[in-house]
Backbone as JSON Lines, residues from 0, in Angstrom:
{"i":0,"aa":"X","n":[0.89,-1.18,0.09],"ca":[-0.1,0.01,0.0],"c":[0.92,1.22,-0.03]}
{"i":1,"aa":"X","n":[0.52,2.12,-0.89],"ca":[1.29,3.44,-0.92],"c":[0.7,4.42,0.11]}
{"i":2,"aa":"X","n":[1.75,5.1,0.7],"ca":[1.39,6.14,1.6],"c":[1.56,7.52,1.27]}
{"i":3,"aa":"X","n":[0.67,8.5,1.37],"ca":[0.85,9.87,1.1],"c":[0.75,10.59,2.41]}
{"i":4,"aa":"X","n":[1.68,11.54,2.52],"ca":[1.65,12.31,3.84],"c":[1.33,13.78,3.35]}
{"i":5,"aa":"X","n":[0.35,14.38,3.89],"ca":[-0.06,15.64,3.54],"c":[-0.42,16.45,4.87]}
{"i":6,"aa":"X","n":[0.27,17.5,5.03],"ca":[0.06,18.41,6.18],"c":[-0.72,19.65,5.6]}
{"i":7,"aa":"X","n":[-1.65,20.23,6.31],"ca":[-2.45,21.22,5.82],"c":[-2.37,22.55,6.67]}
{"i":8,"aa":"X","n":[-2.51,23.61,6.02],"ca":[-2.61,24.9,6.66],"c":[-3.97,25.53,6.29]}
{"i":9,"aa":"X","n":[-4.74,25.77,7.21],"ca":[-6.26,26.31,6.99],"c":[-6.44,27.7,7.7]}
{"i":10,"aa":"X","n":[-7.44,28.36,7.34],"ca":[-7.67,29.72,8.14],"c":[-8.83,29.58,9.12]}
{"i":11,"aa":"X","n":[-9.7,28.62,8.96],"ca":[-10.93,28.67,9.79],"c":[-10.94,27.39,10.66]}
{"i":12,"aa":"X","n":[-11.76,27.43,11.73],"ca":[-11.95,26.3,12.63],"c":[-12.82,25.3,11.82]}
{"i":13,"aa":"X","n":[-13.82,25.59,10.97],"ca":[-14.61,24.65,10.22],"c":[-13.66,23.79,9.35]}
{"i":14,"aa":"X","n":[-12.62,24.44,8.71],"ca":[-11.78,23.72,7.78],"c":[-10.89,22.65,8.54]}
{"i":15,"aa":"X","n":[-10.63,23.03,9.87],"ca":[-9.78,22.01,10.53],"c":[-10.32,20.56,10.59]}
{"i":16,"aa":"X","n":[-11.75,20.5,10.58],"ca":[-12.48,19.26,10.63],"c":[-12.79,18.92,9.07]}
{"i":17,"aa":"X","n":[-13.18,19.86,8.28],"ca":[-13.7,19.57,6.94],"c":[-12.66,19.14,5.99]}
{"i":18,"aa":"X","n":[-11.46,19.77,5.97],"ca":[-10.48,19.45,4.94],"c":[-10.09,18.02,4.84]}
{"i":19,"aa":"X","n":[-9.73,17.61,6.08],"ca":[-9.21,16.21,6.16],"c":[-10.31,15.18,5.39]}
{"i":20,"aa":"X","n":[-11.65,15.47,5.78],"ca":[-12.71,14.58,5.29],"c":[-12.68,14.58,3.7]}
{"i":21,"aa":"X","n":[-12.53,15.86,3.13],"ca":[-12.39,16.11,1.76],"c":[-11.35,15.48,1.13]}
{"i":22,"aa":"X","n":[-10.11,15.66,1.69],"ca":[-8.91,15.09,1.09],"c":[-9.01,13.5,1.03]}
{"i":23,"aa":"X","n":[-9.39,13.03,2.18],"ca":[-9.56,11.53,2.2],"c":[-10.49,11.03,1.08]}
{"i":24,"aa":"X","n":[-11.58,11.71,0.84],"ca":[-12.48,11.3,-0.2],"c":[-11.89,11.38,-1.49]}
{"i":25,"aa":"X","n":[-11.11,12.51,-1.72],"ca":[-10.41,12.66,-3.01],"c":[-9.43,11.59,-3.26]}
{"i":26,"aa":"X","n":[-8.6,11.34,-2.35],"ca":[-7.64,10.28,-2.43],"c":[-8.36,8.89,-2.72]}
{"i":27,"aa":"X","n":[-9.34,8.58,-1.98],"ca":[-10.07,7.32,-2.23],"c":[-10.54,7.21,-3.62]}
{"i":28,"aa":"X","n":[-11.01,8.41,-4.25],"ca":[-11.48,8.38,-5.66],"c":[-10.43,8.28,-6.61]}
{"i":29,"aa":"X","n":[-9.14,8.98,-6.26],"ca":[-8.04,8.76,-7.19],"c":[-7.4,7.43,-7.08]}
{"i":30,"aa":"X","n":[-7.25,6.81,-5.96],"ca":[-6.72,5.34,-5.93],"c":[-6.98,4.81,-4.4]}
{"i":31,"aa":"X","n":[-8.01,3.87,-4.39],"ca":[-8.34,3.51,-3.04],"c":[-7.29,2.65,-2.28]}
{"i":32,"aa":"X","n":[-6.22,2.29,-3.02],"ca":[-5.09,1.62,-2.43],"c":[-4.13,2.57,-1.73]}
{"i":33,"aa":"X","n":[-4.39,3.84,-1.83],"ca":[-3.4,4.86,-1.11],"c":[-3.86,5.15,0.08]}
{"i":34,"aa":"X","n":[-2.99,5.02,1.16],"ca":[-3.26,5.4,2.48],"c":[-2.82,6.8,2.6]}
{"i":35,"aa":"X","n":[-3.74,7.74,3.07],"ca":[-3.31,9.23,3.22],"c":[-3.13,9.36,4.88]}
{"i":36,"aa":"X","n":[-1.97,9.97,5.05],"ca":[-1.74,10.42,6.47],"c":[-1.92,11.87,6.61]}
{"i":37,"aa":"X","n":[-2.76,12.29,7.46],"ca":[-3.11,13.86,7.46],"c":[-3.15,14.15,9.04]}
{"i":38,"aa":"X","n":[-2.02,14.78,9.47],"ca":[-2.02,15.37,10.72],"c":[-3.11,16.43,10.99]}
{"i":39,"aa":"X","n":[-3.64,16.78,12.09],"ca":[-4.59,17.82,12.41],"c":[-4.07,19.04,11.62]}
{"i":40,"aa":"X","n":[-5.0,19.52,10.93],"ca":[-4.63,20.95,10.1],"c":[-4.1,22.04,11.1]}
{"i":41,"aa":"X","n":[-3.12,22.73,10.52],"ca":[-2.68,23.82,11.31],"c":[-3.38,25.09,10.98]}
{"i":42,"aa":"X","n":[-4.11,25.63,11.9],"ca":[-4.94,26.75,11.71],"c":[-4.23,28.15,11.91]}
{"i":43,"aa":"X","n":[-4.36,29.01,10.94],"ca":[-3.73,30.32,10.98],"c":[-4.69,31.23,10.32]}
{"i":44,"aa":"X","n":[-5.25,32.37,10.97],"ca":[-6.23,33.18,10.25],"c":[-5.61,33.79,8.91]}
{"i":45,"aa":"X","n":[-6.65,34.01,8.06],"ca":[-6.38,34.48,6.89],"c":[-5.54,35.71,6.81]}
{"i":46,"aa":"X","n":[-5.96,36.67,7.58],"ca":[-5.11,38.03,7.61],"c":[-3.65,37.78,8.0]}
{"i":47,"aa":"X","n":[-3.41,36.66,8.92],"ca":[-2.05,36.42,9.26],"c":[-1.36,35.63,8.13]}
{"i":48,"aa":"X","n":[-2.01,34.89,7.38],"ca":[-1.49,34.08,6.28],"c":[-0.97,35.1,5.17]}
{"i":49,"aa":"X","n":[-1.72,36.19,4.96],"ca":[-1.49,37.13,3.85],"c":[-0.37,38.24,4.28]}
{"i":50,"aa":"X","n":[-0.22,38.4,5.65],"ca":[0.65,39.4,6.13],"c":[1.98,38.82,5.87]}
{"i":51,"aa":"X","n":[2.92,39.82,5.51],"ca":[4.36,39.52,5.26],"c":[4.91,38.81,6.63]}
{"i":52,"aa":"X","n":[5.46,37.57,6.28],"ca":[6.06,36.76,7.36],"c":[5.1,35.76,7.97]}
{"i":53,"aa":"X","n":[3.89,35.93,8.0],"ca":[2.85,35.06,8.5],"c":[2.78,33.77,7.88]}
{"i":54,"aa":"X","n":[2.7,33.74,6.65],"ca":[2.72,32.42,5.89],"c":[3.96,31.64,6.06]}
{"i":55,"aa":"X","n":[5.01,32.41,6.02],"ca":[6.31,31.74,6.2],"c":[6.6,31.04,7.55]}
{"i":56,"aa":"X","n":[6.15,31.87,8.59],"ca":[6.15,31.3,10.01],"c":[5.25,30.09,10.19]}
{"i":57,"aa":"X","n":[4.11,30.01,9.51],"ca":[3.21,28.95,9.54],"c":[3.79,27.78,8.8]}
{"i":58,"aa":"X","n":[4.34,27.99,7.61],"ca":[4.94,26.78,6.98],"c":[6.08,26.22,7.61]}
{"i":59,"aa":"X","n":[6.88,27.1,8.33],"ca":[8.02,26.52,9.18],"c":[7.53,25.61,10.37]}
{"i":60,"aa":"X","n":[6.45,26.25,11.01],"ca":[5.91,25.45,12.18],"c":[5.32,24.16,11.66]}
{"i":61,"aa":"X","n":[4.77,24.24,10.48],"ca":[4.11,22.87,10.05],"c":[5.38,21.98,9.74]}
{"i":62,"aa":"X","n":[6.43,22.32,9.06],"ca":[7.45,21.49,8.66],"c":[8.15,20.97,9.96]}
{"i":63,"aa":"X","n":[8.13,21.68,11.05],"ca":[8.78,21.13,12.34],"c":[7.79,19.89,12.78]}
{"i":64,"aa":"X","n":[6.58,20.48,12.87],"ca":[5.58,19.43,13.5],"c":[5.23,18.11,12.64]}
{"i":65,"aa":"X","n":[5.34,18.34,11.4],"ca":[5.14,17.28,10.37],"c":[6.15,17.08,9.46]}
{"i":66,"aa":"X","n":[7.29,16.66,9.89],"ca":[8.42,16.49,8.75],"c":[8.11,15.35,7.8]}
{"i":67,"aa":"X","n":[8.66,15.55,6.68],"ca":[8.46,14.7,5.47],"c":[7.01,14.52,4.96]}
{"i":68,"aa":"X","n":[6.26,15.52,5.22],"ca":[4.92,15.71,4.63],"c":[5.01,16.92,3.65]}
{"i":69,"aa":"X","n":[4.15,16.6,2.62],"ca":[3.82,17.71,1.57],"c":[3.01,18.71,2.5]}
{"i":70,"aa":"X","n":[2.85,20.01,1.95],"ca":[2.08,20.88,2.7],"c":[1.0,21.59,1.69]}
{"i":71,"aa":"X","n":[-0.21,21.58,1.99],"ca":[-1.22,22.14,1.19],"c":[-1.81,23.28,2.02]}
{"i":72,"aa":"X","n":[-1.83,24.46,1.49],"ca":[-2.23,25.67,1.99],"c":[-3.6,25.9,1.42]}
{"i":73,"aa":"X","n":[-4.61,26.19,2.25],"ca":[-5.96,26.31,1.84],"c":[-6.5,27.57,2.55]}
{"i":74,"aa":"X","n":[-6.73,28.66,1.71],"ca":[-7.29,29.95,2.31],"c":[-8.28,30.51,1.32]}
{"i":75,"aa":"X","n":[-9.4,30.97,1.69],"ca":[-10.24,31.72,0.8],"c":[-9.84,32.84,0.07]}
{"i":76,"aa":"X","n":[-10.09,32.96,-1.13],"ca":[-9.65,34.22,-1.87],"c":[-10.41,35.4,-1.57]}
{"i":77,"aa":"X","n":[-11.6,35.3,-0.92],"ca":[-12.47,36.32,-0.67],"c":[-12.68,37.25,-1.9]}
{"i":78,"aa":"X","n":[-12.35,38.46,-1.81],"ca":[-12.38,39.43,-2.96],"c":[-11.19,39.49,-3.93]}
{"i":79,"aa":"X","n":[-10.28,38.72,-3.57],"ca":[-8.96,38.74,-4.39],"c":[-9.16,37.68,-5.54]}
{"i":80,"aa":"X","n":[-8.44,37.95,-6.66],"ca":[-8.28,37.03,-7.7],"c":[-7.42,35.89,-7.46]}
{"i":81,"aa":"X","n":[-7.91,34.65,-7.39],"ca":[-7.09,33.5,-7.11],"c":[-5.74,33.36,-8.09]}
{"i":82,"aa":"X","n":[-6.12,33.83,-9.23],"ca":[-4.92,33.82,-10.22],"c":[-3.83,34.79,-9.9]}
{"i":83,"aa":"X","n":[-4.06,35.8,-9.14],"ca":[-2.96,36.73,-8.67],"c":[-2.51,36.24,-7.19]}
{"i":84,"aa":"X","n":[-3.48,36.03,-6.44],"ca":[-3.12,35.77,-5.04],"c":[-2.39,34.45,-4.87]}
{"i":85,"aa":"X","n":[-2.88,33.47,-5.41],"ca":[-2.38,32.01,-5.42],"c":[-0.85,32.01,-5.74]}
{"i":86,"aa":"X","n":[-0.47,32.38,-6.89],"ca":[0.94,32.3,-7.23],"c":[1.87,33.05,-6.29]}
{"i":87,"aa":"X","n":[1.34,34.23,-5.77],"ca":[2.13,35.03,-4.79],"c":[2.37,34.21,-3.41]}
{"i":88,"aa":"X","n":[1.24,33.69,-2.97],"ca":[1.38,32.79,-1.76],"c":[2.31,31.67,-2.0]}
{"i":89,"aa":"X","n":[2.17,30.97,-3.05],"ca":[2.95,29.91,-3.5],"c":[4.49,30.31,-3.47]}
{"i":90,"aa":"X","n":[4.83,31.42,-4.14],"ca":[6.13,31.83,-4.16],"c":[6.74,32.14,-2.92]}
{"i":91,"aa":"X","n":[5.95,32.74,-1.88],"ca":[6.33,33.04,-0.57],"c":[6.72,31.67,0.33]}
{"i":92,"aa":"X","n":[5.66,30.68,0.07],"ca":[5.84,29.42,0.81],"c":[6.95,28.72,0.23]}
{"i":93,"aa":"X","n":[7.26,28.7,-1.03],"ca":[8.39,28.01,-1.55],"c":[9.68,28.69,-1.06]}
{"i":94,"aa":"X","n":[9.75,29.96,-1.06],"ca":[10.88,30.73,-0.65],"c":[11.19,30.44,0.85]}
{"i":95,"aa":"X","n":[10.21,30.17,1.63],"ca":[10.41,30.03,2.95],"c":[10.85,28.59,3.19]}
{"i":96,"aa":"X","n":[10.45,27.59,2.46],"ca":[11.0,26.26,2.58],"c":[11.03,25.56,1.16]}
{"i":97,"aa":"X","n":[12.05,25.85,0.43],"ca":[12.34,25.32,-0.85],"c":[12.6,23.8,-0.8]}
{"i":98,"aa":"X","n":[12.85,23.21,0.3],"ca":[13.07,21.94,0.44],"c":[11.7,21.03,0.53]}
{"i":99,"aa":"X","n":[10.58,21.68,0.63],"ca":[9.41,20.91,0.72],"c":[8.39,21.09,-0.43]}
{"i":100,"aa":"X","n":[7.55,20.05,-0.6],"ca":[6.5,20.14,-1.58],"c":[5.39,20.91,-0.96]}
{"i":101,"aa":"X","n":[5.12,22.08,-1.58],"ca":[4.06,22.89,-0.99],"c":[3.06,23.26,-2.32]}
{"i":102,"aa":"X","n":[1.81,23.32,-1.83],"ca":[0.92,23.79,-2.95],"c":[-0.09,24.74,-2.23]}
{"i":103,"aa":"X","n":[-0.77,25.64,-3.0],"ca":[-1.71,26.61,-2.4],"c":[-3.0,26.43,-3.28]}
{"i":104,"aa":"X","n":[-4.13,26.26,-2.51],"ca":[-5.44,26.28,-3.19],"c":[-6.26,27.45,-2.44]}
{"i":105,"aa":"X","n":[-6.94,28.18,-3.34],"ca":[-7.84,29.33,-2.94],"c":[-9.23,29.0,-3.35]}
{"i":106,"aa":"X","n":[-10.23,28.58,-2.54],"ca":[-11.51,28.51,-2.88],"c":[-12.0,29.94,-3.37]}
{"i":107,"aa":"X","n":[-12.4,30.01,-4.56],"ca":[-12.78,31.42,-4.97],"c":[-13.98,31.93,-4.1]}
{"i":108,"aa":"X","n":[-13.66,33.16,-3.52],"ca":[-14.54,33.57,-2.39],"c":[-14.41,32.86,-1.19]}
{"i":109,"aa":"X","n":[-15.09,31.63,-1.12],"ca":[-14.97,31.09,0.25],"c":[-15.15,29.46,-0.04]}
{"i":110,"aa":"X","n":[-14.77,28.73,1.02],"ca":[-14.75,27.37,0.9],"c":[-16.27,26.9,0.63]}
{"i":111,"aa":"X","n":[-17.17,27.41,1.1],"ca":[-18.53,27.04,1.02],"c":[-19.08,27.12,-0.53]}
{"i":112,"aa":"X","n":[-18.29,27.85,-1.43],"ca":[-18.64,27.88,-2.75],"c":[-18.64,26.49,-3.42]}
{"i":113,"aa":"X","n":[-17.9,25.59,-2.82],"ca":[-17.85,24.23,-3.36],"c":[-19.08,23.44,-2.9]}
{"i":114,"aa":"X","n":[-19.79,23.89,-1.94],"ca":[-21.11,23.32,-1.62],"c":[-22.2,23.74,-2.58]}
{"i":115,"aa":"X","n":[-21.97,25.01,-2.88],"ca":[-23.03,25.63,-3.83],"c":[-22.83,24.95,-5.19]}
{"i":116,"aa":"X","n":[-21.57,24.57,-5.54],"ca":[-21.32,24.02,-6.94],"c":[-22.0,22.63,-7.08]}
{"i":117,"aa":"X","n":[-22.08,21.94,-6.03],"ca":[-22.67,20.54,-5.94],"c":[-23.92,20.54,-5.05]}
{"i":118,"aa":"X","n":[-24.67,21.62,-5.09],"ca":[-25.8,21.82,-4.18],"c":[-26.85,20.72,-4.21]}
{"i":119,"aa":"X","n":[-27.08,20.16,-5.37],"ca":[-28.1,19.11,-5.55],"c":[-27.8,17.88,-4.64]}
{"i":120,"aa":"X","n":[-26.49,17.67,-4.59],"ca":[-26.1,16.4,-3.75],"c":[-26.35,16.71,-2.26]}
{"i":121,"aa":"X","n":[-26.54,17.9,-1.86],"ca":[-26.78,18.22,-0.38],"c":[-28.32,18.53,-0.19]}
{"i":122,"aa":"X","n":[-29.09,18.4,-1.22],"ca":[-30.63,18.68,-0.94],"c":[-31.2,17.75,-0.05]}
{"i":123,"aa":"X","n":[-31.96,18.26,0.94],"ca":[-32.54,17.56,1.88],"c":[-31.75,16.98,3.06]}
{"i":124,"aa":"X","n":[-30.51,17.26,2.97],"ca":[-29.45,16.93,4.13],"c":[-29.3,17.97,5.09]}
{"i":125,"aa":"X","n":[-29.16,17.56,6.29],"ca":[-28.8,18.61,7.46],"c":[-29.78,19.76,7.26]}
{"i":126,"aa":"X","n":[-31.08,19.53,7.1],"ca":[-32.0,20.62,7.07],"c":[-32.01,21.5,5.93]}
{"i":127,"aa":"X","n":[-31.32,21.09,4.77],"ca":[-31.31,22.04,3.62],"c":[-32.59,21.73,2.83]}
{"i":128,"aa":"X","n":[-33.02,22.67,2.07],"ca":[-34.15,22.63,1.25],"c":[-34.0,21.29,0.39]}
{"i":129,"aa":"X","n":[-35.23,20.66,0.28],"ca":[-35.26,19.37,-0.48],"c":[-35.11,19.69,-1.99]}
{"i":130,"aa":"X","n":[-35.5,20.92,-2.44],"ca":[-35.42,21.26,-3.91],"c":[-34.13,22.09,-4.21]}
{"i":131,"aa":"X","n":[-33.03,21.95,-3.49],"ca":[-31.95,22.74,-3.7],"c":[-31.21,22.49,-4.99]}
{"i":132,"aa":"X","n":[-30.91,23.59,-5.55],"ca":[-30.28,23.52,-6.91],"c":[-29.14,24.54,-6.83]}
{"i":133,"aa":"X","n":[-28.03,24.19,-7.58],"ca":[-26.9,25.08,-7.62],"c":[-27.04,26.43,-8.39]}
{"i":134,"aa":"X","n":[-26.59,27.47,-7.82],"ca":[-26.66,28.68,-8.6],"c":[-25.81,28.65,-9.95]}
{"i":135,"aa":"X","n":[-26.24,29.51,-10.74],"ca":[-25.57,29.52,-12.03],"c":[-24.0,29.66,-12.07]}
{"i":136,"aa":"X","n":[-23.54,30.57,-11.22],"ca":[-22.07,30.67,-11.04],"c":[-21.8,30.61,-9.59]}
{"i":137,"aa":"X","n":[-21.49,29.43,-9.13],"ca":[-21.37,29.2,-7.75],"c":[-20.15,29.96,-7.05]}
{"i":138,"aa":"X","n":[-19.13,30.11,-7.81],"ca":[-17.92,30.81,-7.3],"c":[-17.93,32.38,-7.35]}
{"i":139,"aa":"X","n":[-19.11,32.99,-7.84],"ca":[-19.37,34.28,-7.93],"c":[-20.15,34.79,-6.77]}
{"i":140,"aa":"X","n":[-20.8,33.86,-5.96],"ca":[-21.5,34.13,-4.86],"c":[-20.67,34.74,-3.67]}
{"i":141,"aa":"X","n":[-20.79,35.89,-3.26],"ca":[-19.91,36.4,-2.32],"c":[-20.25,35.98,-0.87]}
{"i":142,"aa":"X","n":[-21.51,35.63,-0.54],"ca":[-21.74,35.17,0.81],"c":[-22.37,33.83,0.71]}
{"i":143,"aa":"X","n":[-21.54,32.76,0.3],"ca":[-22.02,31.42,0.31],"c":[-22.64,30.89,1.58]}
{"i":144,"aa":"X","n":[-22.09,31.43,2.76],"ca":[-22.54,30.9,3.95],"c":[-24.08,31.47,4.15]}
{"i":145,"aa":"X","n":[-24.28,32.65,3.81],"ca":[-25.62,33.18,3.76],"c":[-26.51,32.56,2.8]}
{"i":146,"aa":"X","n":[-26.12,32.16,1.61],"ca":[-26.92,31.39,0.64],"c":[-27.28,30.14,1.41]}
{"i":147,"aa":"X","n":[-26.36,29.41,1.93],"ca":[-26.62,28.17,2.62],"c":[-27.8,28.34,3.87]}
{"i":148,"aa":"X","n":[-27.42,29.4,4.53],"ca":[-28.51,29.76,5.69],"c":[-29.91,29.98,5.06]}
{"i":149,"aa":"X","n":[-29.96,30.72,3.95],"ca":[-31.25,30.96,3.44],"c":[-31.91,29.75,2.94]}
{"i":150,"aa":"X","n":[-31.17,28.69,2.71],"ca":[-31.87,27.41,2.16],"c":[-32.19,26.39,3.29]}
{"i":151,"aa":"X","n":[-31.82,26.74,4.57],"ca":[-32.17,26.0,5.53],"c":[-33.73,25.9,5.96]}
{"i":152,"aa":"X","n":[-34.24,24.79,6.22],"ca":[-35.58,24.61,6.48],"c":[-35.93,24.66,8.01]}
{"i":153,"aa":"X","n":[-34.97,24.85,8.81],"ca":[-34.97,25.03,10.25],"c":[-34.5,26.33,10.61]}
{"i":154,"aa":"X","n":[-34.91,26.72,11.87],"ca":[-34.32,28.2,12.29],"c":[-32.9,28.1,12.58]}
{"i":155,"aa":"X","n":[-32.12,29.09,12.41],"ca":[-30.77,29.12,12.77],"c":[-29.92,29.42,11.42]}
{"i":156,"aa":"X","n":[-28.54,29.25,11.59],"ca":[-27.7,29.57,10.53],"c":[-26.83,28.43,10.16]}
{"i":157,"aa":"X","n":[-26.28,28.44,9.03],"ca":[-25.26,27.45,8.53],"c":[-23.97,27.83,9.47]}
{"i":158,"aa":"X","n":[-23.47,26.76,10.04],"ca":[-22.3,27.04,10.96],"c":[-21.1,26.14,10.38]}
{"i":159,"aa":"X","n":[-20.0,26.82,9.95],"ca":[-18.82,26.13,9.47],"c":[-18.4,25.04,10.57]}
{"i":160,"aa":"X","n":[-18.27,25.22,11.74],"ca":[-17.85,24.3,12.8],"c":[-18.82,23.1,12.85]}
{"i":161,"aa":"X","n":[-20.08,23.39,12.73],"ca":[-21.14,22.34,12.88],"c":[-21.39,21.58,11.48]}
{"i":162,"aa":"X","n":[-21.43,22.31,10.48],"ca":[-21.89,21.74,9.1],"c":[-20.86,21.52,8.08]}
{"i":163,"aa":"X","n":[-19.69,22.09,8.16],"ca":[-18.72,22.0,6.93],"c":[-18.18,20.48,6.67]}
{"i":164,"aa":"X","n":[-17.7,19.93,7.82],"ca":[-17.2,18.61,7.7],"c":[-18.3,17.6,7.23]}
{"i":165,"aa":"X","n":[-19.61,17.69,7.69],"ca":[-20.72,16.95,7.32],"c":[-20.97,17.16,5.82]}
{"i":166,"aa":"X","n":[-20.99,18.31,5.39],"ca":[-21.24,18.67,3.89],"c":[-20.04,17.99,3.08]}
{"i":167,"aa":"X","n":[-18.87,18.06,3.51],"ca":[-17.79,17.5,2.78],"c":[-17.84,16.08,2.6]}
{"i":168,"aa":"X","n":[-18.5,15.36,3.6],"ca":[-18.81,14.03,3.57],"c":[-19.82,13.59,2.56]}
{"i":169,"aa":"X","n":[-20.78,14.55,2.35],"ca":[-21.97,14.31,1.45],"c":[-21.79,14.84,-0.02]}
{"i":170,"aa":"X","n":[-20.82,15.73,-0.08],"ca":[-20.71,16.45,-1.39],"c":[-20.4,15.54,-2.56]}
{"i":171,"aa":"X","n":[-21.16,15.75,-3.69],"ca":[-20.8,15.03,-4.93],"c":[-19.62,15.59,-5.53]}
{"i":172,"aa":"X","n":[-18.48,14.91,-5.44],"ca":[-17.2,15.38,-5.96],"c":[-17.15,15.67,-7.44]}
{"i":173,"aa":"X","n":[-17.8,14.82,-8.08],"ca":[-17.91,15.07,-9.65],"c":[-18.56,16.35,-9.98]}
{"i":174,"aa":"X","n":[-19.71,16.54,-9.36],"ca":[-20.42,17.93,-9.47],"c":[-19.58,18.99,-9.2]}
{"i":175,"aa":"X","n":[-18.88,19.03,-8.05],"ca":[-17.96,20.07,-7.54],"c":[-16.79,20.24,-8.62]}
{"i":176,"aa":"X","n":[-16.37,19.24,-9.09],"ca":[-15.25,19.38,-10.13],"c":[-15.81,20.07,-11.32]}
{"i":177,"aa":"X","n":[-16.97,19.62,-11.77],"ca":[-17.47,20.1,-13.02],"c":[-17.75,21.61,-12.95]}
{"i":178,"aa":"X","n":[-18.28,22.13,-11.72],"ca":[-18.77,23.43,-11.61],"c":[-17.81,24.46,-11.02]}
{"i":179,"aa":"X","n":[-16.72,23.92,-10.41],"ca":[-15.91,24.87,-9.72],"c":[-14.48,24.72,-10.05]}
{"i":180,"aa":"X","n":[-13.98,25.87,-10.52],"ca":[-12.49,25.77,-11.09],"c":[-11.57,25.63,-9.83]}
{"i":181,"aa":"X","n":[-11.92,26.16,-8.63],"ca":[-11.03,26.19,-7.54],"c":[-11.11,24.72,-6.89]}
{"i":182,"aa":"X","n":[-12.23,24.05,-7.08],"ca":[-12.29,22.72,-6.59],"c":[-11.45,21.83,-7.47]}
{"i":183,"aa":"X","n":[-11.5,21.97,-8.77],"ca":[-10.56,21.24,-9.67],"c":[-9.08,21.5,-9.26]}
{"i":184,"aa":"X","n":[-8.85,22.64,-9.03],"ca":[-7.41,22.95,-8.51],"c":[-7.06,22.17,-7.24]}
{"i":185,"aa":"X","n":[-8.09,22.03,-6.3],"ca":[-7.71,21.16,-5.05],"c":[-7.58,19.73,-5.58]}
{"i":186,"aa":"X","n":[-8.36,19.28,-6.32],"ca":[-8.21,17.97,-6.86],"c":[-6.81,17.66,-7.48]}
{"i":187,"aa":"X","n":[-6.54,18.52,-8.45],"ca":[-5.17,18.25,-9.16],"c":[-4.05,18.37,-8.17]}
{"i":188,"aa":"X","n":[-4.17,19.19,-7.09],"ca":[-2.97,19.3,-6.26],"c":[-2.9,18.06,-5.37]}
{"i":189,"aa":"X","n":[-4.04,17.46,-4.9],"ca":[-4.06,16.37,-4.16],"c":[-3.57,15.1,-5.08]}
{"i":190,"aa":"X","n":[-4.09,15.07,-6.29],"ca":[-3.59,14.06,-7.14],"c":[-2.14,14.15,-7.53]}
{"i":191,"aa":"X","n":[-1.56,15.38,-7.57],"ca":[-0.11,15.57,-7.82],"c":[0.66,14.83,-6.62]}
{"i":192,"aa":"X","n":[0.13,14.98,-5.41],"ca":[0.68,14.36,-4.13],"c":[0.6,12.85,-4.3]}
{"i":193,"aa":"X","n":[-0.39,12.39,-5.02],"ca":[-0.45,10.8,-5.07],"c":[0.31,10.21,-6.07]}
{"i":194,"aa":"X","n":[0.78,10.95,-6.92],"ca":[1.59,10.41,-8.09],"c":[2.99,10.04,-7.7]}
């Protein structure tokens, strides 16, 4: 059995639980014989990641904590263009640790855009509307969390810490890949580590 070791850097508490679920599912789809080793994600707020020296400190901390792991950095692009911000963050990460395999993935706008891209697969789950359909341009929705909240059939709000990992377990990966450029980027980066 082949082993793939991936450490992750995330910005939010929800991603700490959700990203490992998603990576394990992707690896299983790529090759079920691969065993993926994922230490608990290292959480570092987005503002700190983008600030000069913040990403570099986080990458070094991960390298010490999880030696011999590739590192996947996942942070929302918010209103920045992923095509501009992604290469800049990757350049900084590689400059900090040229000895490591590092990749950067920026969900366009926010992580939850991936749920919007495959909304039909979440219909009727965790109190979401039974007739849920994906918006035309899921990565252009600025408040995907608000969109999900509006589609709940129970009182309350969508909560990343309560819902994100569960939605990752239910998400139709093929739909997300088809409709989301940033999800395809995540898939390619995980696949690259599996090769």
